[in-house]
C-alpha positions in Angstrom: 0.0 0.0 0.0 1.4 3.4 -1.0 1.8 6.4 1.3 -1.0 8.3 -0.5 -3.4 5.3 -0.1 -2.7 5.2 3.6 -3.3 8.9 3.9 -6.5 8.9 1.8 -8.0 6.2 4.0 -7.5 8.4 7.1 -9.4 11.3 5.5 -13.2 11.7 5.8 -15.3 10.3 3.0 -16.9 13.8 2.3 -13.5 15.3 1.4 -13.4 16.7 -2.2 -9.7 17.7 -2.4 -8.1 14.2 -2.8 -6.7 14.9 -6.2 -4.8 18.1 -5.2 -3.7 16.4 -2.0 -2.4 13.4 -4.0 -0.4 15.7 -6.3 1.1 17.5 -3.2 2.0 14.1 -1.7 3.9 12.9 -4.8 6.1 15.9 -5.2 9.6 15.8 -3.6 9.9 16.6 0.1 12.3 19.5 -0.8 9.6 21.1 -2.9 7.1 20.6 -0.1 9.3 22.4 2.4 10.0 25.1 -0.2 6.3 25.7 -0.7 5.7 25.8 3.1 8.6 28.3 3.5 7.3 30.6 0.8 3.7 30.5 2.0 4.7 30.8 5.6 3.4 27.4 6.7 4.9 26.1 10.0 6.6 22.8 9.5 8.5 21.2 12.4 11.9 19.9 11.4 11.2 16.4 12.6 7.6 16.1 11.3 6.6 13.1 9.3 5.6 13.0 5.7 1.9 12.6 6.7 2.0 15.5 9.1 3.7 17.7 6.4 1.1 16.8 3.9 -1.7 17.5 6.4 -0.4 20.9 7.1 0.0 21.8 3.5 -3.5 20.7 2.7 -5.0 22.6 5.6 -3.2 25.8 4.5 -3.6 25.6 0.7 -6.5 23.5 -0.3 -9.4 25.9 0.3 -11.6 27.8 -2.2 -11.4 31.0 -0.1 -7.6 30.8 0.0 -7.4 30.3 -3.8 -9.7 33.2 -4.5 -8.0 35.5 -2.1 -4.5 34.7 -3.4 -5.8 35.1 -7.0 -7.0 38.6 -6.1 -3.5 39.6 -5.1 -1.8 38.4 -8.3 -0.7 40.6 -11.2 -2.2 40.7 -14.6 0.6 38.6 -16.2 0.1 35.7 -13.7 -3.7 35.8 -14.1 -3.3 35.5 -17.9 -1.0 32.5 -17.4 -3.6 30.9 -15.2 -6.3 31.4 -17.7 -4.2 29.7 -20.4 -3.2 26.8 -18.1 -6.8 26.3 -17.1 -7.6 25.3 -20.7 -4.9 22.7 -20.9 -6.3 19.6 -19.2 -3.4 17.3 -19.9 -0.8 19.7 -18.4 2.2 21.3 -20.1 5.7 20.1 -20.8 8.8 21.5 -19.1 10.2 22.9 -22.3 6.9 24.6 -23.3 6.5 25.9 -19.7 9.9 27.5 -19.8 9.2 28.9 -23.3 5.9 30.6 -22.3 6.2 31.5 -18.7 9.9 31.5 -17.9 12.5 29.0 -16.8 12.3 27.0 -13.6 15.5 26.8 -11.6 16.6 23.6 -9.8 15.3 23.1 -6.3 18.7 23.7 -4.7 18.9 27.2 -6.3 15.3 28.0 -5.4 16.0 27.0 -1.8 18.9 29.4 -1.6 16.8 32.2 -3.2 13.1 31.5 -2.8 12.1 34.7 -4.5 10.3 33.7 -7.8 12.1 34.8 -10.9 9.4 33.9 -13.4 5.6 33.4 -13.7 6.2 29.6 -13.7 8.2 29.7 -10.5 5.5 31.8 -8.8 2.8 29.3 -9.7 4.9 26.4 -8.5 5.7 28.1 -5.1 2.0 28.7 -4.7 1.4 25.0 -4.8 -0.9 25.3 -7.7 1.2 24.1 -10.6 2.8 20.8 -9.6 5.4 18.6 -11.4 4.4 15.1 -12.5 7.2 12.5 -12.6 8.1 11.2 -16.1 6.5 8.0 -17.3 8.0 5.4 -19.7 6.2 6.9 -22.7 5.8 10.6 -21.6 8.3 13.2 -20.4 8.0 15.3 -17.2 5.0 17.6 -17.2 3.5 20.2 -15.0 -0.2 20.0 -14.1 -2.6 22.6 -12.6 -4.5 21.0 -9.7 -8.1 20.2 -10.7 -9.4 21.9 -7.6 -7.5 25.0 -8.4 -8.9 24.9 -11.9 -12.4 24.7 -10.5 -12.1 27.3 -7.8 -10.4 30.0 -9.9 -12.7 32.9 -10.7 -14.6 32.7 -13.9 -13.8 34.8 -16.8 -15.8 38.0 -17.0 -18.4 37.9 -19.7 -20.5 41.0 -20.4 -23.3 41.4 -22.8 -22.5 44.7 -24.6 -25.4 47.1 -24.7 -26.2 49.2 -27.6 -24.7 52.6 -27.9 -21.3 54.2 -27.5 -19.8 55.3 -24.2 -19.2 59.1 -24.2 -16.2 60.9 -22.9 -16.6 61.3 -19.2 -16.5 64.7 -17.6 -14.2 65.5 -14.7 -15.3 63.5 -11.6 -17.8 65.1 -9.2 -15.5 64.7 -6.2 -12.7 66.6 -8.0 -15.1 69.4 -9.2 -16.4 69.7 -5.6 -12.9 70.0 -4.2 -11.8 72.7 -6.7 -15.0 74.7 -6.1 -14.6 74.5 -2.4 -11.0 75.7 -2.5 -11.9 78.7 -4.8 -14.9 79.8 -2.7 -13.0 79.4 0.6 -10.2 81.6 -0.8 -12.7 84.6 -0.7 -15.0 83.8 2.2 -14.8 81.0 4.9 -17.8 78.8 4.8 -19.8 78.0 8.0 -19.2 74.5 9.3 -20.4 72.3 12.1 -18.3 71.1 15.1 -17.5 67.8 13.3 -16.1 69.6 10.2 -19.1 69.1 7.9 -20.6 72.0 6.0 -23.8 73.7 7.0 -26.7 73.8 4.6 -26.2 77.5 3.9 -22.6 76.7 2.7 -24.0 73.9 0.5 -26.4 76.4 -1.1 -23.4 78.6 -2.0 -21.6 75.7 -3.6 -24.7 74.3 -5.4 -24.5 76.6 -8.5 -20.9 75.5 -9.1 -21.8 71.8 -9.3 -24.7 71.9 -11.7 -26.8 69.7 -12.5 -26.4 68.0 -9.1 -29.1 68.4 -6.5 -28.7 69.8 -3.0 -28.9 66.4 -1.4 -26.3 64.9 -3.8 -24.0 67.9 -3.1 -24.4 67.2 0.6 -23.5 63.6 0.2 -20.5 64.4 -2.0 -19.0 66.8 0.6 -19.8 64.5 3.5 -17.7 61.9 1.5 -14.8 64.2 0.4 -14.4 66.6 3.3 -12.5 64.2 5.7 -10.0 63.5 3.0 -9.5 67.2 2.3 -8.7 67.8 5.9 -6.2 64.8 5.8 -4.5 66.2 2.7 -4.1 69.6 4.3 -6.1 71.5 1.7 -8.6 73.0 4.1 -8.8 73.7 7.8 -11.4 74.7 10.4 -11.2 77.9 12.5 -14.0 79.1 14.7 -16.6 76.8 13.1 -15.7 77.9 9.6 -14.1 76.0 6.8 -11.0 78.0 5.7 -8.3 77.6 3.1 -5.1 75.7 4.1 -1.5 76.3 2.8 -1.6 73.1 0.7 -4.4 74.3 -1.5 -2.2 76.3 -3.9 0.2 73.4 -4.6 -2.8 71.1 -5.1 -4.4 73.4 -7.7 -1.0 73.8 -9.4 -0.7 70.1 -10.1 -2.2 68.4 -13.2 -5.8 67.1 -13.1 -4.8 63.4 -13.1 -2.4 64.0 -10.1 -5.2 65.8 -8.2 -7.5 62.9 -8.8 -4.9 60.3 -7.8 -4.3 62.1 -4.5 -8.0 62.0 -3.8 -8.3 58.3 -4.6 -5.2 57.5 -2.5 -6.6 59.5 0.4 -9.9 57.6 0.2 -8.3 54.2 0.0 -5.9 54.8 2.9 -8.4 56.5 5.2 -9.4 54.4 8.3 -12.7 56.2 8.6 -15.9 54.4 7.7 -17.7 55.3 4.5 -21.1 57.1 5.0 -22.5 55.5 1.9 -22.0 52.0 3.3 -23.3 52.9 6.8 -26.6 53.9 5.3 -27.2 50.4 4.1 -26.9 49.0 7.6 -24.8 46.1 6.7 -22.5 44.2 9.0 -19.6 46.6 9.4 -18.2 45.4 12.8 -14.5 44.5 12.4 -14.3 45.7 8.8 -11.0 46.7 7.4 -12.0 49.7 5.2 -8.8 50.0 3.1 -9.0 46.3 2.2 -12.6 46.7 1.1 -11.8 49.8 -1.0 -8.9 48.1 -2.7 -11.1 45.2 -3.6 -13.7 47.4 -5.1 -11.0 49.1 -7.2 -9.5 45.8 -8.4 -12.9 44.6 -9.5 -13.6 47.8 -11.4 -10.1 47.6 -13.1 -11.1 44.2 -14.5 -14.0 45.7 -16.4 -13.1 46.6 -20.0 -13.2 50.3 -20.5 -15.5 52.1 -22.9 -18.4 49.5 -22.8 -21.9 50.3 -21.7 -23.0 47.7 -19.2 -26.2 47.0 -17.2 -25.3 47.7 -13.6 -27.1 44.8 -12.0 -25.7 42.3 -14.5 -22.2 43.8 -13.9 -22.6 43.3 -10.2 -23.6 39.6 -10.6 -20.8 39.0 -13.0 -18.2 40.5 -10.7 -19.5 38.4 -7.7 -19.5 35.2 -9.8 -16.0 35.8 -11.1 -14.2 37.1 -8.0 -16.3 35.5 -5.2 -17.9 37.3 -2.3 -17.4 41.0 -1.8 -17.0 40.6 2.0 -15.1 37.7 3.7 -12.5 37.2 6.4 -10.1 39.6 4.7 -12.4 42.5 4.5 -13.7 41.9 8.1 -10.2 41.1 9.4 -10.8 42.6 12.9 -13.2 39.9 14.0 -13.6 36.2 13.7 -15.5 35.3 10.5 -17.0 31.8 10.2 -19.3 32.6 7.2 -19.7 35.3 4.7 -20.7 38.5 6.5 -23.0 39.7 3.7 -25.5 37.7 1.7 -25.6 37.9 -2.0 -28.4 40.4 -2.1 -26.5 42.6 0.4 -23.4 42.3 -1.7 -25.3 43.4 -4.8 -26.8 46.4 -2.9 -23.4 47.4 -1.6 -21.8 47.1 -5.1 -24.6 49.1 -6.7 -24.3 51.8 -4.1 -20.6 52.0 -4.6 -21.1 52.3 -8.4 -23.5 55.2 -7.9 -21.6 57.1 -5.2 -17.8 56.7 -4.4 -16.6 55.0 -7.6 -18.7 57.4 -9.7 -17.6 60.5 -7.7 -13.9 59.6 -8.0 -14.2 58.9 -11.8 -13.6 55.2 -11.7 -16.9 54.6 -13.4 -19.4 56.8 -15.2 -23.1 56.7 -16.0 -25.0 57.2 -19.3 -28.7 56.7 -19.7 -28.9 54.3 -16.8 -25.9 52.2 -17.9 -22.5 52.1 -16.3 -19.1 52.1 -18.0 -15.5 52.5 -17.2 -14.3 55.7 -18.7 -11.3 55.9 -21.0 -10.3 59.3 -19.8 -11.5 61.9 -17.3 -10.0 65.2 -18.5 -11.4 68.5 -19.6 -11.2 69.3 -23.3 -8.6 72.2 -23.0 -6.8 74.5 -20.6 -7.5 77.8 -22.2 -9.6 80.4 -20.4 -12.2 82.1 -22.6 -13.9 85.4 -22.2 -17.7 85.1 -22.2 -20.3 87.8 -21.7 -19.3 91.2 -20.3 -17.3 90.7 -17.2 -17.3 86.9 -17.2 -14.6 84.3 -17.9 -15.1 80.6 -18.5 -12.3 78.6 -16.8 -12.0 74.9 -17.6 -11.2 72.5 -14.8 -8.0 71.4 -16.5 -6.9 75.1 -16.6 -7.5 76.0 -13.0 -4.3 76.5 -11.2 -2.9 78.5 -8.2 -3.5 81.7 -10.2 -7.2 81.3 -9.8 -6.9 82.0 -6.1 -6.0 85.6 -7.0 -9.5 86.1 -8.5 -11.2 85.5 -5.1 -11.2 89.2 -4.0 -12.0 90.6 -7.5 -15.1 88.8 -8.3 -17.3 85.7 -7.7 -17.6 82.2 -9.1 -21.2 82.3 -10.2 -21.9 78.9 -11.9 -20.4 75.7 -13.0 -20.7 73.3 -15.9 -19.5 69.8 -16.6 -16.1 71.0 -17.9 -15.5 74.4 -16.1 -16.5 77.3 -13.9 -17.6 80.8 -14.7 -16.1 83.8 -12.9 -17.6 87.2 -12.9 -15.6 90.3 -12.2 -17.3 92.6 -9.7 -14.6 94.9 -8.1 -10.9 94.9 -8.0 -9.2 96.5 -5.0 -6.2 98.6 -5.8 -3.8 96.2 -4.0 -5.0 93.3 -6.3 -5.5 95.2 -9.5 -2.1 94.4 -11.1 -2.2 90.7 -10.0 -5.7 90.2 -11.5 -4.7 91.9 -14.8 -1.6 89.7 -15.1 -3.7 86.5 -14.4 -6.3 87.3 -17.0 -3.7 88.3 -19.6 -1.6 85.2 -19.0 -4.5 82.7 -19.3 -7.1 84.4 -21.5 -5.2 86.9 -23.4 -6.3 90.5 -24.2 -10.0 90.9 -23.5 -12.3 92.1 -26.3 -13.5 95.6 -26.4 -17.1 94.8 -25.4 -16.0 92.7 -22.4 -14.5 95.4 -20.3 -11.0 96.1 -19.2 -9.7 93.8 -16.4 -9.1 95.5 -13.1 -11.6 98.3 -13.7 -12.5 100.6 -10.8 -16.1 99.7 -10.8 -17.2 99.5 -7.2 -20.4 98.2 -5.7 -23.0 101.0 -5.7 -24.1 101.4 -2.0 -25.9 104.3 -0.4 -27.0 105.1 3.1 -30.6 106.2 3.5 -31.7 108.0 6.7 -28.5 106.9 8.4 -29.9 103.4 9.1 -30.7 101.7 5.8 -27.9 100.4 3.6 -29.3 100.0 0.0 -27.6 98.6 -3.1 -28.6 99.2 -6.7 -27.9 95.5 -7.4 -28.3 92.7 -4.8 -25.0 91.2 -5.8 -23.3 94.4 -4.8 -24.5 94.1 -1.2 -23.5 90.4 -1.2 -20.0 91.3 -2.3 -19.7 94.0 0.3 -20.9 91.6 3.1 -18.4 88.9 2.2 -16.1 89.7 5.2 -16.9 89.5 8.9 -15.5 93.0 9.5 -18.6 94.3 7.6 -21.1 91.6 8.6 -20.7 92.5 12.3 -22.2 96.0 11.8 -25.3 94.9 9.9 -28.3 94.4 12.1 -30.9 92.9 9.8 -31.2 92.1 6.1 -34.7 93.0 5.1 -34.5 92.0 1.4 -32.0 91.3 -1.3 -30.0 94.5 -1.6 -31.3 96.2 1.6 -29.9 95.9 5.1 -30.4 97.8 8.4 -27.5 99.3 10.4 -27.6 100.7 13.9 -26.9 104.5 14.0 -23.9 104.1 16.4 -22.3 101.5 13.9 -22.6 103.6 10.7 -19.2 105.3 11.1 -17.5 102.0 11.8 -19.3 100.4 8.9 -18.1 103.1 6.5 -14.5 102.6 7.7 -14.7 98.8 7.2 -16.1 99.3 3.6 -13.4 101.9 2.9 -10.7 99.4 3.8 -12.1 97.3 0.9 -12.2 100.2 -1.5 -16.0 100.6 -1.3 -17.4 104.1 -0.9 -20.9 104.6 0.6 -23.1 107.5 -0.4 -24.8 109.2 2.5 -23.8 110.7 5.8 -23.3 109.2 9.2 -25.6 110.5 12.0 -24.2 113.6 13.7 -23.2 112.7 17.3 -25.0 114.5 20.1 -23.4 117.8 21.3 -21.7 118.0 24.6 -24.0 118.9 27.5 -24.1 122.7 28.2 -22.7 124.2 31.4 -26.3 124.7 32.7 -26.5 120.9 33.0 -23.6 121.0 35.6 -24.5 121.4 39.3 -22.7 124.1 41.3 -20.8 121.4 43.2 -19.5 120.0 39.9 -18.3 123.5 38.8 -16.5 123.9 42.1 -14.7 120.6 41.8 -13.6 121.4 38.3 -12.2 124.8 39.4 -10.1 123.2 42.1 -8.9 120.5 39.8 -7.9 123.0 37.1 -5.9 125.0 39.7 -4.2 121.9 41.0 -3.3 120.8 37.5 -1.9 124.2 36.6 0.3 124.3 39.6 1.6 120.7 39.9 1.4 119.3 36.4 4.7 117.8 35.1 6.8 119.9 32.9 5.9 119.8 29.3 2.3 118.7 29.9 -0.1 120.9 27.9 -2.9 122.7 29.8 -6.1 121.5 28.0 -8.4 123.6 30.1 -9.3 126.8 28.4 -9.4 130.0 30.5 -12.8 131.0 29.0 -14.2 127.7 30.2 -12.7 128.2 33.6 -14.2 131.7 33.9 -17.6 130.3 32.9 -17.4 127.7 35.8 -17.4 130.6 38.3 -20.8 131.9 37.3 -23.2 129.3 38.8 -21.4 129.3 42.2 -23.3 130.6 45.2 -21.4 133.1 47.5 -20.7 130.5 50.2 -19.5 128.0 47.6 -17.4 130.7 46.0 -15.7 131.5 49.3 -14.9 127.8 49.9 -13.3 127.5 46.4 -11.2 130.6 47.0 -10.0 129.3 50.3 -9.0 126.0 48.7 -7.1 127.8 46.0 -5.3 129.9 48.6 -4.3 126.8 50.5 -2.8 125.4 47.2 -0.9 128.6 46.7 0.5 128.6 50.2 1.7 125.0 50.0 3.0 125.0 46.4 6.8 124.5 46.0 9.0 123.2 43.2 9.9 119.6 42.8 13.6 120.5 43.5 12.7 121.8 46.9 10.8 118.6 47.7 13.8 116.5 46.7 16.3 118.6 48.6 14.2 118.4 51.7 13.8 114.7 51.5 17.4 113.9 52.5 19.2 110.6 52.0 16.7 107.8 52.4 14.1 110.1 54.2 10.8 110.5 52.5 8.7 112.4 55.0 8.8 115.6 52.9 7.8 113.6 49.8 4.9 111.9 51.5 3.4 115.3 52.6 3.8 116.8 49.2 1.1 116.4 46.5 1.7 113.7 43.8 3.7 114.7 40.8 5.1 112.5 38.0 8.5 114.3 38.0 8.8 114.1 41.7 8.2 110.3 41.7 10.8 109.7 39.0 13.4 111.7 41.0 12.6 110.2 44.4 14.6 107.1 43.9 17.5 106.0 41.6 15.6 104.2 38.9 18.7 102.5 37.4 19.6 100.9 40.7 16.1 99.8 41.3 15.9 98.1 37.9 19.2 96.3 38.5 18.0 95.1 41.8 14.7 93.8 40.4 16.4 92.1 37.4 18.8 90.3 39.8 15.8 89.3 42.0 14.0 87.9 39.0 17.0 85.9 37.8 17.8 84.6 41.3 14.1 84.1 42.3 14.5 86.2 45.5 12.0 88.4 47.3 12.2 92.1 47.6 10.7 94.3 50.3 9.6 97.7 49.0 8.0 100.8 50.5 5.3 101.7 48.0 3.3 104.9 47.7 -0.3 103.8 47.2 -1.1 107.1 45.4 -4.5 107.6 47.1 -3.7 109.6 50.2 0.1 109.7 50.1 0.3 106.6 52.4 3.4 104.4 52.1 3.0 100.7 52.6 5.6 98.0 53.2 5.2 95.1 50.7 7.2 91.9 50.4 6.9 90.7 46.8 8.4 88.1 44.5 9.3 89.8 41.2 8.0 88.1 38.1 8.4 90.5 35.1 9.3 94.1 34.2 7.4 96.0 31.6 7.6 99.5 30.2 4.5 101.3 29.3 4.8 104.7 27.7 7.3 106.6 29.9 7.0 104.5 33.1 8.3 101.1 34.3 5.9 98.6 35.9 6.7 95.5 38.0 4.5 92.5 37.9 5.1 90.5 41.2 3.5 88.1 43.6 2.6 90.0 46.8 3.0 87.9 49.9 0.7 90.2 51.8 -2.2 90.0 49.4 -1.4 86.4 48.3 -2.0 87.3 44.7 -0.2 88.9 41.7 -0.1 92.7 41.7 1.4 95.4 39.4 3.6 98.1 41.0 4.7 101.4 39.3 8.4 101.8 39.9 8.3 105.6 40.3 6.2 105.1 43.4 8.7 102.9 45.1 10.3 105.0 47.9 12.8 102.4 49.2 13.7 98.7 48.7 15.6 95.9 50.2 16.4 92.6 48.6 16.3 89.5 50.9 
């Protein structure tokens, strides 16, 4: 009894892989170990021949393994398998070497197990096995019958009537370009999760015609996460803004832009919204594996042929096996197919309608699907349209298109391009816009209008509260920035907005910064209250303050109190109040002295005379040596030491002793300030250095 007969008797009767197992059992043991080494099958060094055959069979002889390995093969190996599948009797060694490359001896293959030809790759997979020579037949190589039966079927499509048209640029690419161009002018409102709000979708809807608002929402829900990952857009304060990588993206060719979007979609670990809506089993799914499988299936479809979508889905499933298996759901234990055939068909149809169609991998025409031959715009030349409008094809949009953001507006989109309308060019951007138009579209016709014209939106202010525009788009252009929107209270109708009277002047300044002039006057501010509105006590206090300021103001400070005004303050005073004011002024004259006298009377380290004198900025600056104090504080900050200061509070001339830990020195205008931690107040405080009378470092 042979070894295979003993092994086959130990197998269950229901086994259907005996022929492949028999071929594996008859090959040399060196080749068995080489196959196990290449396919990473654990074989103990001292295992028996039966154990070695059992491990090879368990790892290789499975329909799921055959189909998954076939999905990872290149086109040349798949073509060789399709040819070998038709040769029932096998192929000779010479013909195999002639068609599919030489097969090295086992000793050389053991030293270098990397396959050098298609024939060696099939042998190391364990699919193409050598048959020993017979007396009347030379050595041959045979494809295992189970492998021949389990290999995917050849794709057969019934070609529909009609010719597939040239596909326009993919919708995902059009949506990306439109979003970047619009965000270059005005940030679009977004939610906390980064998705666009409905008002932003309405702004982008005319640029993606003829798509509906719901389809535009689904497209941006699909493409926005990948744009964030690519660094093309960002989010600031709940608004979608342009990122630094947008200019380089627009400068690249159209096919490079599309390949970056596809690569970002394939590599993204985030779940797909289109598949989550189907409520299929997605627990443990490996999203990049599923996306690569979808792309491999579509690449097997011949391009340029109109196909029925449901028949295409059934042909792909019959040829390549289930869409979902243990490889796509690799993060959980899978004992059977996670999706039924009906669910796989639904998922594949949805993928054909949404992500694969949006990315340009497939296209639709009259309810039929086809794989496009090319997805490029017809040309790259910008063309002048009606007065003030330029048609820009998608293949011609580059980083220069971002310069048009502040000079006009993108008003509509077609299958092959976008239309830009010039509205107003600020003086700072006038030269750049003119160069862009001349470079891409040439000299404009006479009826079109010169680029960079000084036409500004026509706005006028009515009754100081209503902002009215002759054309509604002029008001929309003026309100494109937040610096103008903040002053608009209500928008009554297209072209009409209300402004609070106190905000009119600020609104005019904000519009002037954009080069927009507003006809009309701002409301005249209310006049200052007359002197009759002041009480006699207020007049008396102002008189004393004026006298104090005139006598003790620092040198060089202007006297802003007019003498006429000061004389008018005396009129409403009653005789008793007038006598009190004159007495106070006489007291000021009796105690007034120069700053030099105060400093001379202070002595060395004594501050009693300074404490009794009224406050003066020049006195405080001369009371201490500011240079020594700054050096002491800098040393205390560097050494983290505390300083005890005698500080004039400035209210009643009182001097307080404070122990502080200096943190930072800061100069404001003409004075130095110390920010320190006060141990007495147990908090941070700010001290003015010209009020420090004495100091001691601990």
